[in-house]
Phi, psi and omega in degrees: 000132180255127178253139173292168181292331176283329173292318173306310183300316176299323182291325179293319173295325175293319180295320178298317175303311180302310186298324173293315186285321184211087189295318182300315177299312178301317177298318180295320177297309184298317177295323174301319182290318177290328174297319188262009191293336178259003181269150173275152177283143177302145181297330181288341181266348186280145174290136182296144180277168180301318179297322179292324177291321180290328178289322172300313179294325172294322174287325170295316165311312182292322175297319173297321174292334180286321178296311179299324173299319175299323184291320183294322182286348181085013177270164174254153175295134174299134169291157177299152183284152178295154186243027180272152179271356186269129182290144176083011182284325185274014181261148176279174170298143177098001176075007174275144182297143177273090180291341180275351172085016183271346197285000000 
């Protein structure tokens, strides 16, 4: 990870302040940093990139446009599918499938 000079300077000031205020915590964080130095950060912890933010915004806009189109056409949005893990849970009595997804 590459930091600018001002970001590196800011981190150094934060580190010095932490060492003065809580030396035990600073030591534990230092040890953690050394133990994890060769590992990559998990994807779910990484901040989204600018491209990722644009893709997410585009997906939200597409979903909003679909809802708006359904409203304009007088239709209703379909309810979400049931999230049960048991088979047969989404069927009505009588064995017919519940096509509306309310089951």
